C-alpha positions, 0 to 999 in steps of 0.5 A: 832721031832726026831734028823734025820731031817736036821737043815734047815728051808725052806721058801716058798716065792714069791720073797725076801721080808721085811717079810723074812729079818725082821722077818722070817729069823732072827727068824729061825736063832735064833732057830739054823736053816740054812735058805733056800729061795724057790722063788715060782715065779722062782722055780718049786714045784719039788724043794721040793723033793730035799730039804731033811728032813728039820726041818721047812717049812714056807709058807710065806703069799701066796701059790697055788694049785700046791705048796700045792699039792707038800707039800702033796706028798713030805714033810717029815711027821716029818717036821714042817709046818708053815703058816706065815702072816703079814697082815690080809689075812683070812678076806676079810672085812679087805681089804675094801678100798684097790686097787682091784688088791691087794684084788684079789691077797690076795683072789686068793693066800691066802684066798681061801686056808685058810681051807687047810692051817689050816689043813696042817700047824702045827703052825701059826706065825704072825707079830703083836699083833692084828693078834695074838689076832684075831686068838687066837684060832689057838694059833699063835706065835707072832714073834719079829722084829729082823732084821739081822745086815747084812741088815744095813751094807753099801757096801764099794765099790758100783758102780752105773750104769745107763741108763736114757732114755725115752719111745722112747728107748724101743729097746735099753732097750730090748737090754740092758737087757741081758747085765745088767743081765750078768754084775750084775751076775758077779759083785755083787757090781754093782747097776743099775738104769733105767727109765721105765714104768710098763712093763720095771719094770717087765723085769728089776725088776727081776734082782738083785740090780736094781731100776726102776724109773718112768719117770719124767718131764724135770724139775724134772729130772734136779733136780734129776740128780743134787743130784744123782751120777752115776759112769758108764752111758750107751747110746746105740743107735740102727740103725733106722730113728728116732735115726739117728736124735738124738743129743749127749745130753746124754753126758751132762746128764751124765756129770752132774751126774759125770758118765763115758759114754759108747756110741754106736760108731755111730752118734751123738756120733762118732766124738763127744766123744773122745774115751778113754778120756771123754767116750768110743765108742763101737760097738753095740755088747753085749759082748763088752759092758759087757767086757767094763762095767766090766772093768770100774767097776774094774778100779776106776782110769780109771773112775776118769780120764775120769770123770775129762776129761768130767767135764773139757770139760763141763766146757770149753763148759759153758765158751764159751757159 
Protein backbone atom coordinates (compact mmCIF):
# COMPACT_ATOMS: atom_id res chain seq x y z
CA UNK A 1 0.00 0.00 0.00
CA UNK A 2 1.56 3.28 -1.03
CA UNK A 3 1.52 6.51 0.95
CA UNK A 4 -1.11 8.23 -1.19
CA UNK A 5 -3.98 6.50 0.59
CA UNK A 6 -5.91 8.48 3.16
CA UNK A 7 -5.28 7.49 6.78
CA UNK A 8 -9.01 6.90 7.21
CA UNK A 9 -10.69 3.63 8.09
CA UNK A 10 -14.30 3.13 6.99
CA UNK A 11 -16.55 0.70 8.84
CA UNK A 12 -19.64 -0.50 6.98
CA UNK A 13 -22.14 -1.39 9.70
CA UNK A 14 -25.88 -1.67 10.21
CA UNK A 15 -26.24 0.79 13.06
CA UNK A 16 -23.71 1.52 15.79
CA UNK A 17 -23.09 -1.67 17.73
CA UNK A 18 -21.03 -3.00 20.67
CA UNK A 19 -18.83 -4.64 18.05
CA UNK A 20 -17.86 -1.24 16.71
CA UNK A 21 -17.28 0.42 20.07
CA UNK A 22 -15.53 -2.44 21.88
CA UNK A 23 -13.44 -3.92 19.07
CA UNK A 24 -13.32 -2.36 15.62
CA UNK A 25 -12.99 1.35 16.34
CA UNK A 26 -10.38 0.96 19.13
CA UNK A 27 -8.33 -1.46 17.01
CA UNK A 28 -8.32 0.84 13.99
CA UNK A 29 -7.52 3.87 16.14
CA UNK A 30 -4.58 2.00 17.68
CA UNK A 31 -3.25 1.58 14.12
CA UNK A 32 -3.40 5.34 13.62
CA UNK A 33 -6.58 5.53 11.53
CA UNK A 34 -9.37 8.08 11.74
CA UNK A 35 -12.57 6.04 11.92
CA UNK A 36 -15.62 6.82 9.80
CA UNK A 37 -18.83 4.84 10.30
CA UNK A 38 -21.14 4.29 7.34
CA UNK A 39 -24.56 3.09 8.49
CA UNK A 40 -25.86 0.86 5.72
CA UNK A 41 -29.40 1.26 7.06
CA UNK A 42 -29.28 5.03 6.59
CA UNK A 43 -26.71 5.93 3.94
CA UNK A 44 -26.80 4.85 0.31
CA UNK A 45 -24.12 2.86 -1.44
CA UNK A 46 -23.24 6.01 -3.40
CA UNK A 47 -21.58 7.20 -0.16
CA UNK A 48 -18.57 5.06 -1.03
CA UNK A 49 -17.71 7.13 -4.09
CA UNK A 50 -17.28 10.22 -1.89
CA UNK A 51 -15.01 8.65 0.70
CA UNK A 52 -11.79 9.19 -1.20
CA UNK A 53 -8.88 6.76 -0.99
CA UNK A 54 -9.43 5.30 2.47
CA UNK A 55 -6.69 3.04 3.79
CA UNK A 56 -8.95 0.35 5.24
CA UNK A 57 -12.57 -0.58 4.68
CA UNK A 58 -14.15 -3.01 7.16
CA UNK A 59 -17.37 -4.89 6.48
CA UNK A 60 -18.81 -5.52 9.93
CA UNK A 61 -20.85 -8.73 10.03
CA UNK A 62 -23.49 -8.02 7.38
CA UNK A 63 -23.70 -6.84 3.81
CA UNK A 64 -25.99 -6.86 0.76
CA UNK A 65 -25.84 -7.20 -3.02
CA UNK A 66 -26.11 -3.43 -3.34
CA UNK A 67 -23.17 -2.71 -1.03
CA UNK A 68 -21.00 -5.47 -2.49
CA UNK A 69 -21.67 -4.09 -5.96
CA UNK A 70 -20.74 -0.59 -4.81
CA UNK A 71 -17.47 -1.89 -3.37
CA UNK A 72 -16.63 -3.54 -6.67
CA UNK A 73 -16.88 -0.32 -8.70
CA UNK A 74 -15.98 2.42 -6.26
CA UNK A 75 -13.35 1.09 -3.86
CA UNK A 76 -9.74 2.03 -4.59
CA UNK A 77 -7.70 -1.03 -5.67
CA UNK A 78 -5.12 -0.30 -2.96
CA UNK A 79 -7.66 -0.03 -0.15
CA UNK A 80 -7.44 -2.99 2.19
CA UNK A 81 -10.88 -4.61 2.48
CA UNK A 82 -11.53 -6.55 5.67
CA UNK A 83 -14.41 -8.78 6.71
CA UNK A 84 -15.10 -8.91 10.44
CA UNK A 85 -17.35 -11.21 12.41
CA UNK A 86 -17.92 -11.73 16.11
CA UNK A 87 -20.42 -14.61 15.74
CA UNK A 88 -20.15 -17.72 13.58
CA UNK A 89 -21.99 -16.36 10.54
CA UNK A 90 -20.63 -18.78 7.93
CA UNK A 91 -21.96 -22.01 9.51
CA UNK A 92 -25.73 -22.43 9.55
CA UNK A 93 -25.34 -25.41 11.86
CA UNK A 94 -24.05 -23.09 14.57
CA UNK A 95 -27.40 -21.28 14.52
CA UNK A 96 -29.52 -24.24 15.63
CA UNK A 97 -31.77 -23.35 18.52
CA UNK A 98 -31.69 -19.62 17.82
CA UNK A 99 -34.88 -17.69 16.88
CA UNK A 100 -35.97 -18.11 13.26
CA UNK A 101 -35.78 -14.39 12.54
CA UNK A 102 -32.16 -14.26 13.70
CA UNK A 103 -31.26 -17.31 11.59
CA UNK A 104 -32.89 -15.64 8.58
CA UNK A 105 -30.97 -12.41 9.23
CA UNK A 106 -27.66 -14.25 9.31
CA UNK A 107 -28.58 -16.32 6.25
CA UNK A 108 -29.73 -13.37 4.13
CA UNK A 109 -27.10 -10.82 5.20
CA UNK A 110 -23.97 -12.92 5.68
CA UNK A 111 -24.08 -16.65 4.86
CA UNK A 112 -25.26 -16.30 1.25
CA UNK A 113 -22.39 -13.87 0.56
CA UNK A 114 -19.62 -15.94 2.17
CA UNK A 115 -18.01 -16.92 -1.15
CA UNK A 116 -18.05 -13.35 -2.49
CA UNK A 117 -16.69 -12.01 0.80
CA UNK A 118 -13.83 -14.50 0.78
CA UNK A 119 -12.86 -13.41 -2.74
CA UNK A 120 -13.35 -9.70 -2.16
CA UNK A 121 -11.68 -9.27 1.21
CA UNK A 122 -7.92 -9.10 1.77
CA UNK A 123 -8.19 -10.09 5.42
CA UNK A 124 -10.58 -11.60 7.92
CA UNK A 125 -10.83 -10.28 11.49
CA UNK A 126 -12.54 -12.20 14.27
CA UNK A 127 -13.49 -11.54 17.88
CA UNK A 128 -12.82 -14.87 19.62
CA UNK A 129 -10.20 -17.63 19.73
CA UNK A 130 -12.91 -20.14 18.75
CA UNK A 131 -13.55 -18.29 15.49
CA UNK A 132 -9.83 -17.88 14.87
CA UNK A 133 -9.36 -21.64 15.24
CA UNK A 134 -12.39 -22.60 13.15
CA UNK A 135 -11.40 -20.34 10.24
CA UNK A 136 -7.65 -20.81 10.57
CA UNK A 137 -7.36 -21.48 6.84
CA UNK A 138 -8.15 -17.79 6.28
CA UNK A 139 -5.33 -16.67 8.63
CA UNK A 140 -7.73 -14.45 10.58
CA UNK A 141 -6.57 -11.61 12.80
CA UNK A 142 -7.85 -12.03 16.36
CA UNK A 143 -8.78 -8.61 17.75
CA UNK A 144 -8.14 -7.74 21.36
CA UNK A 145 -10.97 -6.26 23.40
CA UNK A 146 -9.87 -2.64 24.01
CA UNK A 147 -12.90 -0.43 24.60
CA UNK A 148 -12.32 3.27 24.19
CA UNK A 149 -12.11 5.14 27.53
CA UNK A 150 -14.78 7.54 26.24
CA UNK A 151 -17.38 4.75 26.47
CA UNK A 152 -16.98 4.69 30.26
CA UNK A 153 -17.16 8.43 30.79
CA UNK A 154 -20.24 9.60 32.65
CA UNK A 155 -22.13 12.65 31.44
CA UNK A 156 -21.84 15.57 33.82
CA UNK A 157 -25.21 17.18 33.12
CA UNK A 158 -27.65 14.70 31.56
CA UNK A 159 -31.30 15.72 31.40
CA UNK A 160 -33.86 12.93 31.34
CA UNK A 161 -37.10 13.51 29.45
CA UNK A 162 -39.89 10.94 29.51
CA UNK A 163 -43.29 10.22 28.10
CA UNK A 164 -45.04 7.43 29.97
CA UNK A 165 -48.27 6.38 28.31
CA UNK A 166 -50.22 3.29 27.34
CA UNK A 167 -51.10 2.05 23.86
CA UNK A 168 -54.19 4.27 23.82
CA UNK A 169 -51.90 7.24 23.15
CA UNK A 170 -50.65 6.21 19.71
CA UNK A 171 -51.62 9.56 18.18
CA UNK A 172 -49.72 11.44 20.85
CA UNK A 173 -46.64 9.27 20.30
CA UNK A 174 -46.68 9.98 16.58
CA UNK A 175 -47.16 13.68 17.32
CA UNK A 176 -44.19 13.68 19.71
CA UNK A 177 -41.81 11.91 17.34
CA UNK A 178 -40.69 14.96 15.28
CA UNK A 179 -40.66 17.09 18.43
CA UNK A 180 -38.23 14.80 20.21
CA UNK A 181 -36.21 14.35 17.04
CA UNK A 182 -35.56 18.09 17.02
CA UNK A 183 -34.92 18.29 20.77
CA UNK A 184 -32.41 15.45 20.67
CA UNK A 185 -30.68 17.01 17.68
CA UNK A 186 -30.29 20.36 19.44
CA UNK A 187 -29.46 19.16 22.96
CA UNK A 188 -26.92 16.33 23.12
CA UNK A 189 -27.31 15.96 26.89
CA UNK A 190 -31.00 15.02 26.59
CA UNK A 191 -32.04 11.38 27.03
CA UNK A 192 -35.59 10.32 26.21
CA UNK A 193 -37.64 7.44 27.57
CA UNK A 194 -40.96 6.19 26.25
CA UNK A 195 -43.12 3.10 26.66
CA UNK A 196 -44.18 1.31 23.52
CA UNK A 197 -44.55 -1.83 21.47
CA UNK A 198 -42.23 -3.05 18.73
CA UNK A 199 -43.81 -0.61 16.27
CA UNK A 200 -42.99 2.34 18.55
CA UNK A 201 -39.48 1.00 19.05
CA UNK A 202 -38.94 0.98 15.27
CA UNK A 203 -39.87 4.67 15.13
CA UNK A 204 -38.32 6.13 18.27
CA UNK A 205 -35.45 3.65 18.50
CA UNK A 206 -33.82 5.25 15.45
CA UNK A 207 -33.32 8.49 17.38
CA UNK A 208 -30.18 8.96 19.48
CA UNK A 209 -30.22 8.47 23.26
CA UNK A 210 -33.70 6.95 23.35
CA UNK A 211 -34.89 4.07 25.54
CA UNK A 212 -38.12 2.34 24.53
CA UNK A 213 -39.48 0.29 27.41
CA UNK A 214 -41.96 -2.57 27.18
CA UNK A 215 -45.39 -1.81 28.64
CA UNK A 216 -45.74 -2.72 32.31
CA UNK A 217 -48.55 -3.73 34.62
CA UNK A 218 -49.64 -1.04 37.08
CA UNK A 219 -47.88 -2.70 40.10
CA UNK A 220 -44.66 -3.01 38.12
CA UNK A 221 -44.92 0.59 36.93
CA UNK A 222 -45.44 1.80 40.51
CA UNK A 223 -42.27 -0.01 41.54
CA UNK A 224 -40.36 1.28 38.52
CA UNK A 225 -41.40 4.91 38.97
CA UNK A 226 -40.44 4.85 42.65
CA UNK A 227 -36.80 4.16 41.79
CA UNK A 228 -36.27 6.12 38.57
CA UNK A 229 -35.92 9.87 38.10
CA UNK A 230 -37.13 12.09 35.33
CA UNK A 231 -36.27 15.78 34.90
CA UNK A 232 -38.89 16.72 32.33
CA UNK A 233 -42.08 14.72 31.74
CA UNK A 234 -44.40 15.14 28.76
CA UNK A 235 -48.18 14.85 28.75
CA UNK A 236 -49.56 15.85 25.34
CA UNK A 237 -53.24 15.25 24.79
CA UNK A 238 -54.82 15.60 21.35
CA UNK A 239 -58.53 16.32 20.72
CA UNK A 240 -60.84 13.31 20.68
CA UNK A 241 -63.87 11.80 22.38
CA UNK A 242 -61.83 9.25 24.29
CA UNK A 243 -59.30 11.83 25.50
CA UNK A 244 -62.11 14.12 26.63
CA UNK A 245 -62.86 11.73 29.49
CA UNK A 246 -59.31 11.46 30.85
CA UNK A 247 -58.18 12.66 34.26
CA UNK A 248 -54.98 14.45 35.41
CA UNK A 249 -53.25 11.28 36.59
CA UNK A 250 -50.02 12.17 34.78
CA UNK A 251 -49.40 14.94 37.33
CA UNK A 252 -49.16 12.34 40.09
CA UNK A 253 -47.17 9.86 38.00
CA UNK A 254 -44.59 12.47 37.09
CA UNK A 255 -44.44 14.10 40.53
CA UNK A 256 -43.51 10.71 42.01
CA UNK A 257 -40.55 10.64 39.62
CA UNK A 258 -39.47 14.20 40.42
CA UNK A 259 -40.32 15.37 36.92
CA UNK A 260 -41.53 18.78 35.77
CA UNK A 261 -44.60 18.19 33.64
CA UNK A 262 -45.39 19.80 30.29
CA UNK A 263 -49.11 19.40 29.65
CA UNK A 264 -51.44 20.19 26.77
CA UNK A 265 -53.49 23.27 27.60
CA UNK A 266 -56.77 21.35 27.50
CA UNK A 267 -58.98 19.54 30.00
CA UNK A 268 -58.19 17.82 32.32
CA UNK A 269 -54.96 19.80 32.77
CA UNK A 270 -56.35 23.27 32.12
CA UNK A 271 -57.58 24.57 35.47
CA UNK A 272 -55.69 21.83 37.33
CA UNK A 273 -52.05 22.64 36.54
CA UNK A 274 -50.83 25.98 37.87
CA UNK A 275 -49.08 27.20 34.75
CA UNK A 276 -45.45 28.13 35.39
CA UNK A 277 -45.72 27.05 39.05
CA UNK A 278 -46.08 23.25 39.25
CA UNK A 279 -45.97 22.57 35.51
CA UNK A 280 -46.37 24.16 32.10
CA UNK A 281 -49.49 24.35 29.96
CA UNK A 282 -48.85 24.45 26.22
CA UNK A 283 -51.02 24.68 23.12
CA UNK A 284 -50.69 21.66 20.86
CA UNK A 285 -48.25 23.37 18.53
CA UNK A 286 -45.03 21.38 18.01
CA UNK A 287 -42.75 24.43 17.89
CA UNK A 288 -44.03 25.59 21.27
CA UNK A 289 -43.17 22.23 22.80
CA UNK A 290 -39.71 22.18 21.24
CA UNK A 291 -38.92 25.65 22.57
CA UNK A 292 -40.33 24.89 26.03
CA UNK A 293 -38.43 21.60 26.40
CA UNK A 294 -35.14 23.12 25.27
CA UNK A 295 -35.62 26.10 27.60
CA UNK A 296 -36.17 23.81 30.59
CA UNK A 297 -33.19 21.67 29.60
CA UNK A 298 -31.00 24.77 29.97
CA UNK A 299 -32.69 26.16 33.10
CA UNK A 300 -32.07 23.81 36.04
CA UNK A 301 -33.19 26.47 38.54
CA UNK A 302 -36.62 26.74 36.92
CA UNK A 303 -36.95 22.97 36.83
CA UNK A 304 -36.08 22.73 40.52
CA UNK A 305 -38.56 25.47 41.46
CA UNK A 306 -41.44 23.80 39.62
CA UNK A 307 -40.43 20.38 40.92
CA UNK A 308 -40.55 21.65 44.49
CA UNK A 309 -43.94 23.26 43.89
CA UNK A 310 -45.31 20.01 42.48
CA UNK A 311 -43.90 18.05 45.42
CA UNK A 312 -45.43 20.51 47.87
CA UNK A 313 -48.81 20.17 46.18
CA UNK A 314 -48.50 16.41 46.26
CA UNK A 315 -47.63 16.50 49.98
CA UNK A 316 -50.63 18.70 50.74
CA UNK A 317 -52.88 16.38 48.77
CA UNK A 318 -51.67 13.35 50.75
CA UNK A 319 -52.22 15.18 54.07
CA UNK A 320 -55.79 16.02 53.17
CA UNK A 321 -56.63 12.53 51.98
